N, C-alpha and C positions, 0 to 999 in steps of 0.2 A: 645565784646568777639570774634566776627568773624574777626575783624581787627587784633587782637593779634594773632589769629590762622593763618591768612593769612600772616602776617609779619614773623612769625616763619617758616612757610613752604617755603616762598620765600627766606629768608636769609640763611636757613640751607640746601637748595637744596632738601629737602624731597619732595616738590611739583614737582620738575623736575623729580625725580626718579619715583614718583607715576604716573606722566603723561606718562613717557616712558613705564612703565609697562602696563598701560591701552592701549596705542597705540599698543604695542606688542600683547596684547590680542585681540584687534580689527583686527589686521592682521591675527592672527591665526583663528579667527572665519570667516573672509572673505574667507580664504583658505578652511575652513570647508564647506562653502556654495557649493563649487564645489566638494569637496572630499566626502561628505556624500552620494550624489546620486550615485557616481561611486562605493563607497564601498558597498552600498546595491545591486547595479546591479551585481557586481562581486560575492557577496555572494549568490545571487539568482541563478546565472549561475552555481556556484560551487555545490550548493545543489539542483539542479533541480530534482533529483530523490526523494528527501524528499518532495519537494513542488509540485510534479506532482499531478494532480487531478483537480477537479473542483475548481473554484475560484482563480486560479493562476493568478497573476498579470503579465501582459506583458508590454513591453516597458520600457522606462527609468523613474525611480522614482524621479521626480522633487520635489515631496512633502516632501522628506527627507531633502531638502535644506532649507525649511521654518524655522525650529527652529534655525538653524545656522544664517540665515539672520536676524531674530529678535534679536538674541544675538549681532550680529555685529552692528546693528543700535542702540541698547540701549547702548552698550559700547562706541560707537562713540559719542553719545549724551552726556553721562557723561564726556567723555574726553574733548569735546568741552566746556561744561559748566565750568569745572575746569580750563581749559586753559584761558577762558575769565575772570573768577573770579580772578585767581592768577596773570596773566601777562598782561592783556590788560587794567586794571584799576590800576593807580599808587598806590603804598603803601604809606599810610600817615606816615610821619616822626614824631617820638616822639620828642618834643622839649627838647633839652639838657639844663642843668643848665647854666646860663650865667657865663662867666668867671669873677671872682672877681679880683679887683685891689689891692689885698693884697701885701704889700711890696712896693707899689708905693707912693711917697709923693704926698699930695694933695695941 
């Protein structure tokens, strides 16, 4: 069953499109690793009047990068597994029917 699915995905280029989409998502989450802390830092600076008081966080919030980092590594792992499964192991060819010698004198 998996061989038929693999062959269909490789021959119809659905696997290639899916791998490209997964790689694009990996890149977006990698960028998010750096963007999430900056976004939170800017938001806290902008709303410092609202957040003023006890318990205010100071410094750069690197802990906001952790969820994006986990998403990045999980998507990269799924992308790599699919890449190995689809393209690094050769697709088994289905044997075609042998050509008959009809019309040839014996």
